[in-house]
C-alpha positions as CSV (number, residue, x, y, z in Angstrom):
1,M,-9.3,30.7,3.4
2,A,-10.9,27.3,2.5
3,F,-9.3,23.9,3.0
4,S,-10.4,20.9,1.1
5,V,-11.0,17.7,3.1
6,Q,-10.3,14.7,0.9
7,M,-10.6,11.0,1.0
8,P,-7.1,9.9,2.2
9,A,-5.2,6.8,1.1
10,L,-6.3,4.2,3.5
11,G,-4.1,1.2,2.2
12,E,-1.9,0.5,-0.9
13,S,-4.7,-1.5,-2.6
14,V,-7.7,0.7,-1.4
15,T,-9.2,2.8,-4.1
16,E,-12.3,4.3,-2.4
17,G,-14.1,4.6,0.8
18,T,-17.8,5.1,1.8
19,V,-19.0,7.7,4.1
20,T,-20.7,5.9,7.1
21,R,-21.4,8.8,9.4
22,W,-20.8,12.5,9.7
23,L,-19.5,13.5,13.2
24,K,-19.9,17.2,12.4
25,Q,-22.6,19.3,10.6
26,E,-22.4,22.2,8.4
27,G,-21.8,25.4,10.4
28,D,-19.9,23.5,13.3
29,T,-16.5,24.7,14.5
30,V,-13.7,22.2,14.3
31,E,-10.2,21.9,15.5
32,V,-7.1,20.6,13.7
33,D,-7.3,16.8,13.8
34,E,-10.6,16.7,15.3
35,P,-12.7,13.9,13.6
36,L,-15.1,15.0,11.0
37,L,-16.5,11.8,9.7
38,E,-16.4,8.0,9.7
39,V,-15.6,6.2,6.5
40,S,-15.4,2.6,5.7
41,T,-13.4,0.4,3.2
42,D,-13.3,-3.3,2.7
43,K,-10.4,-3.4,5.1
44,V,-11.0,-0.8,7.8
45,D,-13.5,1.5,9.5
46,T,-11.7,4.7,10.5
47,E,-12.3,8.5,11.2
48,I,-11.2,11.3,9.0
49,P,-9.8,14.3,11.1
50,S,-10.0,18.0,10.0
51,P,-6.8,19.2,8.2
52,A,-7.4,22.8,9.7
53,A,-9.2,24.6,12.4
54,G,-12.3,26.6,11.3
55,V,-15.9,26.0,10.3
56,L,-17.3,23.2,8.5
57,V,-18.9,25.2,5.5
58,K,-20.0,22.5,3.3
59,I,-20.4,18.7,3.2
60,V,-19.7,17.5,-0.4
61,A,-20.1,13.6,0.2
62,Q,-23.2,12.6,2.0
63,E,-23.6,9.5,4.2
64,D,-23.4,6.3,2.2
65,D,-21.8,8.1,-0.7
66,T,-18.7,6.2,-2.0
67,V,-15.8,8.5,-2.9
68,E,-12.4,7.8,-4.6
69,I,-9.1,8.4,-2.9
70,G,-8.4,12.2,-3.3
71,G,-12.0,12.9,-3.8
72,E,-13.4,15.9,-1.9
73,L,-15.5,15.2,1.2
74,A,-16.1,18.6,2.6
75,V,-14.6,22.3,2.9
76,I,-13.4,23.9,6.1
77,G,-13.4,27.7,6.0
78,D,-13.3,30.7,8.1
79,V,-16.5,31.9,9.9
80,G,-19.0,32.9,7.1
81,E,-16.6,31.7,4.3
82,E,-19.1,29.4,2.5
83,A,-18.4,30.2,-1.2
84,G,-14.9,29.0,-1.2
85,G,-15.9,25.4,-0.9
86,D,-17.8,25.3,-4.1
87,S,-15.8,27.1,-6.7
88,A,-13.0,24.6,-7.0
89,P,-15.3,21.6,-7.4
90,A,-17.4,23.3,-9.8
91,A,-14.5,24.2,-12.0
92,E,-13.5,20.6,-12.0
93,E,-16.9,19.3,-12.8
94,A,-17.4,21.5,-15.9
95,P,-14.9,19.7,-18.1
96,A,-16.2,16.3,-17.0
97,E,-19.6,17.2,-18.3
98,E,-18.2,18.8,-21.6
99,A,-15.9,15.8,-22.3
100,P,-17.2,13.0,-24.4
101,A,-17.5,9.5,-22.8
102,E,-13.6,9.0,-23.2
103,E,-11.5,9.7,-20.2
104,P,-8.5,10.6,-22.3
105,A,-10.5,13.5,-23.5
106,A,-10.5,15.0,-20.1
107,E,-6.7,15.3,-20.4
108,S,-6.8,17.1,-23.7
109,A,-9.5,19.5,-22.4
110,P,-7.7,21.5,-19.9
111,A,-8.4,24.5,-21.9
112,Q,-12.0,24.6,-20.6
113,P,-11.2,25.1,-16.8
114,A,-8.7,27.8,-17.7
115,S,-10.8,30.4,-16.4
116,S,-11.0,28.8,-12.9
117,G,-7.2,28.4,-12.8
118,G,-6.9,32.1,-13.8
119,S,-9.4,33.4,-11.1
120,G,-7.1,32.0,-8.4
121,E,-9.3,29.0,-7.6
122,G,-7.7,25.7,-7.1
123,T,-6.9,22.9,-4.6
124,P,-4.9,24.0,-1.5
125,V,-1.7,21.9,-0.6
126,T,-1.5,21.7,3.2
127,M,1.2,20.5,5.7
128,P,0.2,16.8,6.4
129,A,0.6,15.2,9.8
130,L,4.0,13.7,9.6
131,G,3.7,11.9,13.2
132,E,1.4,11.8,16.0
133,S,3.5,14.1,18.1
134,V,4.5,16.5,15.1
135,T,2.9,19.8,15.0
136,E,4.8,21.7,12.4
137,G,7.2,21.3,9.5
138,T,9.8,23.5,7.8
139,V,9.9,24.0,4.0
140,T,13.4,23.1,2.9
141,R,13.2,23.2,-0.7
142,W,10.6,23.7,-3.4
143,L,10.9,21.0,-6.3
144,K,8.4,23.0,-8.5
145,A,8.0,26.7,-9.3
146,V,4.9,28.7,-10.1
147,G,3.5,27.9,-13.4
148,D,5.0,24.2,-13.5
149,E,2.6,21.4,-14.4
150,V,2.3,18.8,-11.7
151,A,0.7,15.3,-11.8
152,V,-1.1,13.5,-9.0
153,D,1.3,12.3,-6.3
154,E,4.2,14.2,-8.0
155,P,6.4,15.7,-5.2
156,L,6.1,19.5,-4.9
157,L,8.4,20.3,-2.1
158,E,10.6,19.0,0.7
159,V,9.8,19.5,4.4
160,S,11.8,18.8,7.5
161,T,10.5,18.1,11.0
162,D,12.4,17.1,14.2
163,K,11.8,13.5,13.3
164,V,11.9,13.1,9.6
165,D,12.8,14.8,6.2
166,T,10.2,14.0,3.5
167,E,8.5,15.1,0.3
168,I,5.1,16.4,0.0
169,P,3.3,15.1,-3.1
170,S,0.7,17.1,-5.0
171,P,-2.9,16.0,-4.2
172,V,-4.3,16.7,-7.7
173,A,-3.1,17.2,-11.2
174,G,-2.9,20.7,-12.5
175,I,-0.7,23.9,-12.4
176,L,1.2,25.2,-9.4
177,T,-0.5,28.7,-9.4
178,E,0.7,29.9,-6.0
179,I,3.4,29.2,-3.4
180,T,2.3,30.5,0.0
181,A,5.1,29.1,2.2
182,Q,8.5,30.0,1.2
183,E,11.7,28.0,2.0
184,D,12.9,28.0,5.6
185,E,9.3,29.0,6.6
186,T,7.8,26.8,9.3
187,V,4.1,25.8,8.9
188,E,1.8,24.2,11.3
189,V,0.0,20.9,10.4
190,G,-2.9,21.7,8.3
191,G,-1.5,25.2,7.2
192,Q,-1.3,26.1,3.5
193,L,1.7,25.5,1.5
194,A,0.6,26.2,-2.1
195,V,-2.4,26.2,-4.4
196,I,-2.8,23.8,-7.4
197,G,-5.0,25.2,-10.0
198,S,-6.7,23.6,-13.1
199,E,-4.6,22.6,-16.1
200,A,-4.9,26.2,-17.4
201,P,-3.2,27.9,-20.5
202,A,0.2,27.6,-18.6
203,Q,0.1,24.0,-19.6
204,Q,-0.8,24.5,-23.2
205,S,1.0,27.8,-24.1
206,A,3.6,26.1,-26.1
207,P,1.3,24.1,-28.3
208,A,-1.2,27.0,-28.4
209,E,-2.3,26.4,-32.0
210,Q,-3.3,22.9,-31.0
211,S,-5.1,23.5,-27.7
212,A,-8.6,23.4,-29.0
213,P,-8.5,21.1,-32.0
214,A,-5.6,19.1,-30.6
215,E,-6.9,15.7,-31.6
216,Q,-7.4,16.8,-35.3
217,S,-4.8,19.3,-36.1
218,A,-1.7,17.6,-34.6
219,P,-1.9,14.3,-36.5
220,A,-3.1,16.1,-39.7
221,E,-2.1,13.3,-42.1
222,E,-3.9,10.8,-40.0
223,S,-7.1,12.8,-39.3
224,A,-9.1,10.8,-42.1
225,P,-8.3,7.2,-40.8
226,A,-8.8,8.4,-37.2
227,A,-12.5,8.9,-37.9
228,E,-12.7,5.2,-39.0
229,P,-10.9,3.2,-36.5
230,T,-11.4,-0.3,-38.0
231,T,-8.8,-1.8,-40.1
232,E,-7.5,1.3,-42.0
233,P,-5.1,2.6,-39.4
234,S,-3.0,-0.5,-39.4
235,E,-3.1,-0.5,-43.2
236,E,-1.9,3.1,-43.4
237,A,0.7,2.6,-40.7
238,A,2.1,-0.5,-42.5
239,P,4.1,1.2,-45.3
240,A,5.8,3.4,-42.6
241,P,6.6,1.1,-40.0
242,S,9.4,3.1,-38.3
243,A,8.3,1.5,-34.8
244,P,9.7,3.8,-32.4
245,A,8.8,6.9,-34.3
246,Q,5.0,6.9,-33.5
247,P,5.4,6.5,-29.7
248,A,8.1,9.1,-29.7
249,S,6.0,11.5,-31.7
250,S,3.2,11.1,-29.2
251,G,5.4,11.7,-26.3
252,G,7.2,14.6,-28.0
253,S,4.0,16.3,-28.8
254,G,3.0,16.3,-25.1
255,E,0.2,13.8,-25.6
256,G,-0.4,11.2,-22.9
257,T,-0.5,11.2,-19.1
258,P,2.8,10.4,-17.4
259,V,2.8,7.5,-14.8
260,T,5.1,8.4,-12.0
261,M,6.5,6.5,-9.0
262,P,4.4,7.4,-6.1
263,A,5.3,8.1,-2.5
264,L,5.1,4.7,-0.9
265,G,5.9,5.9,2.6
266,E,7.3,8.9,4.3
267,S,10.8,7.8,4.3
268,V,10.7,6.1,1.0
269,T,12.6,7.9,-1.6
270,E,12.7,5.5,-4.5
271,G,11.4,2.2,-5.8
272,T,12.7,-0.5,-8.1
273,V,10.5,-1.8,-11.1
274,T,10.3,-5.6,-10.6
275,R,7.9,-6.6,-13.2
276,W,5.8,-5.0,-16.0
277,L,2.2,-6.4,-16.1
278,K,1.4,-4.6,-19.3
279,A,3.4,-4.1,-22.6
280,V,3.5,-1.2,-25.0
281,G,0.3,-1.1,-27.0
282,D,-1.8,-2.6,-24.3
283,E,-5.1,-1.1,-23.5
284,V,-5.4,-0.3,-19.7
285,A,-8.3,0.9,-17.6
286,V,-8.3,3.4,-14.8
287,D,-6.8,1.7,-11.7
288,E,-5.7,-1.4,-13.7
289,P,-2.3,-2.6,-12.4
290,L,0.6,-1.6,-14.7
291,L,3.7,-2.8,-13.0
292,E,5.0,-4.1,-9.8
293,V,7.6,-2.1,-7.7
294,S,9.6,-2.9,-4.8
295,T,11.1,-0.7,-2.0
296,D,13.0,-1.5,1.0
297,K,9.7,-1.7,3.0
298,V,7.0,-3.1,0.7
299,D,6.3,-4.7,-2.7
300,T,3.2,-3.2,-4.4
301,E,1.5,-2.7,-7.7
302,I,1.2,0.7,-9.5
303,P,-2.2,1.3,-11.2
304,S,-2.9,3.3,-14.3
305,P,-4.0,6.9,-13.4
306,V,-6.2,7.0,-16.5
307,A,-7.8,4.7,-19.2
308,G,-5.9,4.6,-22.6
309,I,-3.1,2.8,-24.3
310,L,0.3,2.2,-22.8
311,T,2.4,4.1,-25.5
312,E,5.8,4.2,-23.7
313,I,7.6,2.4,-20.9
314,T,10.5,4.7,-19.6
315,A,11.7,2.6,-16.7
316,Q,12.8,-0.9,-17.4
317,E,12.7,-3.8,-15.1
318,D,15.2,-3.9,-12.4
319,E,15.6,-0.1,-12.8
320,T,15.4,2.1,-9.8
321,V,13.3,5.3,-10.0
322,E,13.1,8.2,-7.5
323,V,9.6,9.1,-6.2
324,G,7.9,11.4,-8.7
325,G,10.1,9.9,-11.5
326,Q,8.4,8.8,-14.8
327,L,7.6,5.1,-15.2
328,A,5.6,5.1,-18.4
329,V,3.2,7.1,-20.5
330,I,-0.6,6.4,-21.0
331,G,-1.8,7.8,-24.4
332,S,-5.3,8.4,-25.6
333,E,-7.2,5.6,-27.2
334,A,-6.3,6.6,-30.7
335,P,-5.0,4.8,-33.9
336,A,-1.6,6.8,-33.8
337,Q,-0.4,4.7,-31.0
338,Q,-1.7,1.4,-32.2
339,S,-0.3,0.6,-35.6
340,A,3.2,0.2,-34.6
341,P,2.7,-1.9,-31.5
342,A,0.2,-4.1,-33.3
343,E,2.9,-5.1,-35.7
344,E,6.0,-5.1,-33.7
345,K,5.1,-6.0,-30.1
346,P,4.1,-9.8,-30.4
347,A,7.3,-10.8,-28.6
348,P,6.7,-9.0,-25.3
349,K,3.2,-10.2,-25.3
350,Q,4.4,-13.7,-25.4
351,E,6.8,-13.2,-22.5
352,A,4.3,-11.4,-20.3
353,P,1.7,-14.1,-20.0
354,K,4.5,-16.7,-19.4
355,Q,5.5,-14.9,-16.4
356,E,2.2,-13.9,-15.2
357,T,0.2,-17.0,-14.8
358,P,-3.6,-16.2,-14.4
359,K,-3.2,-12.4,-13.8
360,P,-3.4,-11.1,-17.3
361,A,-6.3,-13.4,-18.1
362,E,-8.2,-11.7,-15.2
363,Q,-7.2,-8.1,-15.9
364,K,-7.9,-8.1,-19.7
365,P,-11.6,-8.4,-19.3
366,A,-11.6,-5.6,-16.8
367,A,-10.1,-3.2,-19.1
368,Q,-12.3,-4.2,-22.0
369,Q,-15.4,-3.9,-19.9
370,Q,-14.5,-0.4,-18.7
371,A,-13.9,0.8,-22.3
372,P,-15.8,-1.3,-24.7
373,K,-16.0,1.7,-27.2
374,V,-12.5,1.0,-28.4
375,E,-12.4,-2.7,-28.6
376,Q,-12.1,-2.7,-32.5
377,A,-9.0,-0.5,-32.2
378,T,-7.4,-2.3,-29.3
379,P,-4.1,-3.8,-30.0
380,A,-4.2,-6.1,-27.0
381,P,-5.2,-9.8,-27.9
382,A,-8.6,-11.0,-26.9
383,P,-8.6,-12.7,-23.4
384,K,-8.4,-16.5,-23.7
385,P,-8.7,-19.2,-21.1
386,V,-5.6,-19.2,-18.7
387,G,-4.1,-22.4,-20.2
388,T,-3.9,-20.8,-23.7
389,A,-3.0,-17.2,-22.8
390,A,0.8,-17.7,-23.4
391,T,0.3,-19.6,-26.7
392,T,-2.1,-17.2,-28.5
393,P,-0.6,-13.7,-28.7
394,K,-1.3,-13.2,-32.4
395,P,-4.9,-11.9,-32.8
396,A,-5.1,-8.9,-35.0
397,P,-6.3,-5.7,-33.4
398,Q,-9.6,-5.8,-35.1
399,E,-10.6,-9.0,-33.5
400,E,-13.3,-8.3,-31.0
401,S,-13.6,-10.0,-27.5
402,T,-16.7,-10.6,-25.7
403,P,-16.8,-9.3,-22.1
404,S,-19.7,-11.5,-21.2
405,G,-17.4,-13.6,-18.9
406,A,-15.5,-10.7,-17.7
407,T,-15.0,-9.9,-14.0
408,P,-15.1,-6.4,-12.7
409,Y,-11.9,-4.8,-11.7
410,V,-10.6,-6.2,-8.4
411,T,-7.9,-5.0,-6.0
412,P,-4.4,-6.5,-6.0
413,L,-5.1,-8.1,-2.6
414,V,-8.2,-9.8,-3.8
415,R,-6.4,-11.1,-6.8
416,K,-3.5,-12.5,-4.7
417,L,-6.1,-14.0,-2.4
418,A,-7.8,-15.6,-5.3
419,S,-4.7,-17.1,-6.6
420,Q,-3.7,-18.4,-3.3
421,H,-6.9,-20.2,-2.8
422,G,-7.4,-21.3,-6.5
423,V,-10.6,-19.3,-6.9
424,D,-11.6,-18.3,-10.5
425,L,-12.7,-14.8,-10.2
426,S,-15.0,-15.0,-13.2
427,T,-17.2,-17.5,-11.2
428,V,-17.5,-15.2,-8.1
429,K,-20.4,-12.8,-7.5
430,G,-19.2,-9.6,-5.9
431,T,-21.1,-8.1,-3.1
432,G,-19.2,-4.8,-2.8
433,V,-20.1,-1.4,-4.4
434,G,-21.1,-1.7,-8.1
435,G,-20.6,-5.6,-7.9
436,R,-16.9,-5.3,-6.9
437,I,-15.5,-8.6,-5.6
438,R,-14.3,-8.2,-2.1
439,K,-11.9,-10.5,-0.1
440,Q,-14.9,-11.9,1.7
441,D,-16.4,-13.1,-1.5
442,V,-13.2,-14.8,-2.3
443,L,-12.9,-16.5,1.0
444,A,-16.5,-17.6,0.9
445,A,-15.9,-19.2,-2.6
446,A,-12.8,-20.9,-1.3
447,E,-14.6,-22.5,1.5
448,G,-17.3,-23.6,-1.0
449,G,-14.8,-25.2,-3.2
450,K,-13.1,-26.9,-0.3
451,A,-16.4,-28.4,0.9
452,A,-17.2,-29.6,-2.8
453,G,-13.9,-31.1,-3.4
454,G,-13.1,-32.4,0.2
455,E,-13.6,-36.0,-0.5
456,Q,-11.7,-36.1,-3.9
457,Q,-8.8,-34.3,-2.1
458,K,-8.8,-37.1,0.6
459,S,-8.8,-39.9,-1.9
460,A,-6.1,-38.3,-4.2
461,A,-3.9,-36.8,-1.5
462,P,-0.3,-37.8,-1.7
463,A,1.6,-38.8,1.5
464,S,2.2,-35.6,3.7
465,P,5.8,-34.1,3.4
466,A,8.1,-34.4,6.3
467,P,7.7,-31.9,9.0
468,G,9.1,-28.5,8.3
469,V,9.5,-29.1,4.6
470,R,8.0,-26.6,2.0
471,P,7.3,-28.8,-1.1
472,E,7.2,-25.7,-3.3
473,L,11.0,-25.3,-2.8
474,A,11.8,-28.6,-4.4
475,K,11.9,-26.8,-7.9
476,L,14.8,-24.6,-6.7
477,R,17.2,-27.6,-6.7
478,G,20.1,-27.1,-9.4
479,T,18.9,-23.6,-10.2
480,T,20.4,-20.0,-9.7
481,Q,17.6,-17.5,-8.9
482,K,17.6,-13.8,-8.7
483,I,17.4,-12.5,-5.2
484,N,14.0,-11.1,-4.4
485,R,13.8,-7.5,-3.1
486,I,12.8,-8.6,0.7
487,R,15.7,-11.0,0.7
488,Q,18.0,-8.3,-0.5
489,I,16.8,-5.8,2.2
490,T,17.1,-8.6,4.8
491,A,20.6,-9.3,3.9
492,K,21.7,-5.6,3.7
493,K,19.8,-4.7,7.0
494,T,21.1,-7.6,9.1
495,L,24.7,-7.2,8.0
496,E,24.5,-3.5,8.5
497,S,22.9,-4.2,12.1
498,L,25.7,-6.4,13.1
499,Q,28.4,-4.1,11.8
500,T,26.9,-0.9,13.5
501,T,25.7,-2.1,17.0
502,A,27.3,-3.8,19.9
503,Q,25.0,-6.9,20.1
504,L,25.0,-9.6,22.6
505,T,22.3,-12.0,23.8
506,Q,21.2,-12.9,27.4
507,T,18.7,-15.7,27.9
508,F,16.2,-16.5,30.8
509,E,14.2,-19.6,31.2
510,V,10.5,-19.0,32.0
511,D,7.7,-21.4,33.5
512,V,4.6,-20.6,31.7
513,T,2.5,-23.4,33.2
514,K,-0.1,-20.9,34.7
515,I,-0.5,-19.2,31.2
516,A,-1.0,-22.6,29.5
517,Q,-3.7,-23.5,32.1
518,L,-5.4,-20.2,31.6
519,R,-5.3,-20.5,27.8
520,A,-6.8,-23.9,28.1
521,Q,-9.7,-22.6,30.1
522,A,-10.3,-19.5,28.0
523,K,-9.4,-20.2,24.4
524,K,-12.8,-21.4,23.2
525,A,-14.8,-18.5,24.7
526,F,-12.0,-16.0,23.7
527,S,-12.1,-17.1,20.1
528,E,-15.9,-16.8,19.9
529,R,-15.8,-13.4,21.6
530,E,-12.8,-11.8,19.9
531,G,-12.9,-13.6,16.6
532,V,-9.0,-14.6,16.7
533,N,-7.3,-17.6,18.4
534,L,-5.8,-17.2,21.7
535,T,-2.0,-18.0,21.2
536,F,0.8,-17.6,23.7
537,L,2.1,-14.6,21.8
538,P,-0.2,-11.9,23.1
539,F,0.7,-12.8,26.7
540,F,4.3,-12.4,25.8
541,A,3.5,-9.0,24.0
542,K,1.5,-7.8,27.2
543,A,4.4,-8.7,29.5
544,V,6.9,-7.0,27.1
545,V,5.0,-3.7,26.7
546,E,4.6,-3.5,30.6
547,A,8.2,-4.0,31.0
548,L,9.1,-1.4,28.5
549,R,7.2,1.1,30.4
550,A,9.1,0.0,33.5
551,H,12.4,0.1,31.8
552,P,12.6,3.1,29.4
553,N,16.2,2.6,28.8
554,V,15.3,-0.5,26.8
555,N,12.6,1.3,24.9
556,A,15.2,3.6,23.4
557,S,17.4,4.3,20.4
558,F,21.2,5.3,20.3
559,D,22.2,8.0,17.7
560,D,26.0,7.8,17.5
561,S,26.2,10.6,15.1
562,K,24.4,13.1,17.4
563,K,25.8,11.5,20.6
564,E,22.1,11.2,21.8
565,I,19.8,8.6,23.3
566,T,16.1,8.9,22.6
567,Y,13.8,7.4,25.3
568,H,10.6,6.9,23.4
569,A,7.2,8.0,25.0
570,A,5.3,5.1,23.5
571,E,5.8,1.4,23.0
572,H,5.6,0.5,19.2
573,L,5.9,-3.2,19.0
574,G,7.3,-5.0,16.0
575,I,6.2,-8.5,15.3
576,A,8.6,-10.7,13.1
577,V,6.4,-12.5,10.5
578,D,7.6,-15.3,8.3
579,T,6.1,-14.8,4.6
580,E,6.7,-16.6,1.5
581,Q,8.7,-13.6,0.2
582,G,10.8,-13.5,3.5
583,L,10.8,-11.9,6.9
584,L,8.8,-8.9,7.7
585,S,8.4,-6.9,10.9
586,P,5.2,-5.0,10.8
587,V,4.6,-2.6,13.8
588,I,1.8,-2.3,16.2
589,H,1.9,1.3,17.2
590,N,1.0,2.3,20.8
591,A,0.9,-1.4,21.8
592,G,1.3,-0.2,25.3
593,D,-2.2,1.2,25.3
594,L,-3.8,-2.1,24.2
595,S,-5.4,-4.8,26.4
596,L,-4.6,-8.5,25.9
597,A,-7.5,-9.0,23.6
598,E,-6.6,-6.0,21.6
599,L,-3.1,-7.2,21.2
600,A,-4.2,-10.6,20.1
601,R,-6.5,-9.0,17.3
602,A,-3.7,-6.6,16.2
603,I,-1.0,-9.5,16.0
604,A,-3.5,-11.7,14.0
605,D,-4.4,-8.8,11.7
606,I,-0.8,-7.5,10.9
607,A,0.3,-11.1,10.5
608,E,-2.3,-12.0,8.0
609,R,-1.8,-8.8,5.9
610,A,1.9,-9.3,6.0
611,R,1.4,-12.8,4.4
612,K,-1.0,-11.5,1.8
613,G,1.0,-8.3,0.9
614,G,-1.8,-6.1,2.4
615,L,0.5,-3.9,4.7
616,K,0.9,-0.1,4.4
617,P,4.4,1.3,4.3
618,D,4.1,3.1,7.5
619,E,3.1,-0.2,9.2
620,L,6.6,-1.4,8.6
621,A,8.3,1.5,10.1
622,G,8.6,3.2,13.6
623,G,9.0,0.2,15.8
624,T,10.9,0.7,19.2
625,F,11.1,-3.0,20.1
626,T,10.5,-6.2,18.3
627,I,9.5,-9.8,19.4
628,T,10.3,-12.7,17.1
629,N,8.7,-16.1,17.7
630,I,11.6,-18.3,17.1
631,G,9.7,-21.3,18.6
632,S,7.1,-21.5,15.7
633,Q,9.1,-24.4,14.3
634,G,10.2,-25.9,17.5
635,A,13.5,-23.9,18.1
636,L,14.3,-23.5,21.8
637,F,16.4,-20.3,21.6
638,D,18.3,-18.4,19.0
639,T,20.4,-15.0,19.0
640,P,18.1,-12.4,17.3
641,I,19.6,-9.7,15.2
642,L,18.5,-6.2,16.2
643,V,16.5,-3.8,13.9
644,P,18.3,-0.4,14.2
645,P,17.8,2.0,15.9
646,Q,16.0,-0.3,18.2
647,A,18.0,-1.2,21.3
648,A,16.7,-4.8,21.8
649,M,14.8,-7.7,20.4
650,L,13.2,-10.6,22.3
651,G,12.9,-14.1,21.1
652,T,10.3,-16.5,22.3
653,G,11.3,-20.1,22.2
654,A,9.2,-23.2,21.9
655,I,7.0,-24.1,24.8
656,V,7.8,-27.6,25.9
657,K,6.9,-29.7,28.9
658,R,9.8,-31.1,30.9
659,P,10.5,-32.2,34.5
660,V,11.9,-29.3,36.7
661,V,12.5,-28.8,40.3
662,V,9.3,-27.0,41.9
663,I,9.6,-25.2,45.1
664,D,6.4,-24.7,47.0
665,E,5.3,-21.9,49.4
666,T,6.9,-23.6,52.3
667,G,10.2,-24.2,50.6
668,N,9.6,-27.9,49.9
669,E,11.2,-29.2,46.7
670,S,9.7,-31.6,44.2
671,I,10.0,-32.6,40.6
672,G,7.0,-31.7,38.5
673,V,6.1,-31.5,34.8
674,R,6.0,-27.9,33.8
675,S,5.6,-25.8,30.5
676,M,8.9,-24.2,30.0
677,C,10.4,-21.9,27.4
678,Y,13.5,-19.8,26.8
679,L,13.5,-16.0,26.2
680,P,16.7,-14.8,24.5
681,L,17.0,-11.0,24.5
682,T,19.5,-9.5,22.1
683,Y,20.5,-5.9,23.1
684,D,22.8,-3.2,22.1
685,H,25.6,-2.9,24.7
686,R,26.2,0.9,23.6
687,L,23.1,1.8,25.7
688,I,21.9,-1.3,27.6
689,D,24.4,-3.0,30.2
690,G,24.1,-6.5,31.0
691,A,22.5,-5.9,34.4
692,D,19.9,-3.8,32.7
693,A,19.1,-6.5,30.3
694,G,18.8,-8.9,33.3
695,R,16.3,-6.7,35.2
696,F,14.2,-6.3,32.2
697,L,14.1,-9.9,31.6
698,K,13.4,-10.5,35.3
699,T,10.3,-8.2,35.1
700,I,9.0,-10.3,32.1
701,K,9.6,-13.5,33.8
702,H,7.7,-12.4,37.0
703,R,4.8,-11.2,35.0
704,L,4.6,-14.4,32.9
705,E,5.1,-16.8,35.9
706,E,2.7,-15.0,38.0
707,G,0.2,-15.6,35.3
708,A,-2.4,-12.8,36.5
709,F,-4.2,-12.5,33.3
710,E,-7.7,-13.7,34.5
711,S,-9.4,-10.3,34.2
712,D,-7.9,-9.9,30.7
713,L,-9.5,-13.2,29.7
714,G,-12.9,-12.7,31.6
715,L,-12.4,-15.4,33.9
């Protein structure tokens, strides 16, 4: 049996990866999770493991090839099984060649690969790795039946492990042709669960008469104007304006691609629509952001799976939708969906730019650049300068826009970065694949802008605000604002934590003078060597993870429902990060295995990505202990609130110089100026006693005051 090796999702805004090096060759034997190849994105370089044990029978993507998420990289089969890797991709490529230039045509052409689906070929659905120590999962419930049509990322089944219950999404769109693992069956990681075939006759059996000539026979009375998509479609639609009727008919006839709520993390079951970036009738390109959604772990944008017209929005703002639930429908770029929106949707279009600021102005050119063939039939207004976007929503559909100043599609991270630095993306030349603008390009442009405008800023700079003041909050005075999602989650989780755990706080005072001296000696060379600044936090983190290994009762979780205490085998260190949206606690997994320099880089990386919205959902889960730097604004100590099911959290107070009594080796006392800080430890008294907390803090205090970090710093 052949297993398809596909490009995994390597981040919420990452859409593709480049093969940098193959670690195995065709014919090599591989084990489950054995690295096959190295891939690179604009965020990370990583290895892709084998999903199954067997023989590498085919390498599909060569070195330096760029492959989209979900694209096939290789085929793993049994010894001698070389044909299985070719058949499925061949069946998928056939309709791509036969379809015209338009992407929506690929959706109405599933009749062509019907033979491949019928022959039993397809994409295998395998049991994913649901944790580093999880080797198998049990099928608890199938959400789809054989013959059901499924979309990409639509949940197929529920599986259960000894750590988590989760849903397994479909890796591709098509028909569920075979279920190989029944309910209550236990399957090893990499084992096959089902097969997804091409969108074969099962999808089109109901409208069989329309399968081949669907675009012509279904809208029979509109066939004539459909061939002339200039001004006639809007004129024909005008006498029969029944606005909802046309989108309804398109949805009812099975036309269009549904946009569903994706799985945004293994424990995330739903998401809330926070804002629509597009309105009904807008033209969208593949991977162009449609809406923003929020979960209890992350805020992110949902891109369009196909190019076309947004014909229907099924989930409104503030509505909560389960994973796999429908959010919208993207129809083909045809006049049927354009006439009504062109006449009746000016109001939403006025509202969207008002809320958006520069985003729509940057996204519109991208959509028109990727699909210029339908510019005449596009109901979206031509892109204008940012200052006029909100006041000019009235251009008629036939008004053509020029893509000459358009920018290629950029990821949400890059757009947010550009917004933060005031960079106009239309002036940035991308250095990525196909001219794509990468974050390095934006940062370089921002640095250039700062250098050019430095003197002007100095002369025009107003008086500095008082220390600790955030000027952007001044506009909140006298207003009532809706609570953002992160604040809602923080409120819910902190209250829940206080109500469900027995929390108390113990504080030690620590002399970090030796660390301060070491840091002063090493920080310049460290920064040049490691690429990050040397702060005090990595020293605290190193001392904490070492203490957690020595005190496993602190690196533990209390489960009242099962009457169990779990003593974790690894130290997964959460770091509280202050962001504009609220407090986040991303996790450094296996922090106990990292050196001081590696901890410094990891802390800087997750803090930066937390502030820029670049965290993956799984990076906000799985922590076993958390550090919060309460001294960043000068606080001496605080009483941190636990993050259940963690048993403890350590605060690091501000480091201040003050006179203290110093005792030398001979016992003589003197008064000296020392660098001192407080370390408050909040712990759950249900599994940690006060004496245990004291011993844990004493271990940390000794490690920090000893200051034996010379080898870590290269001194």
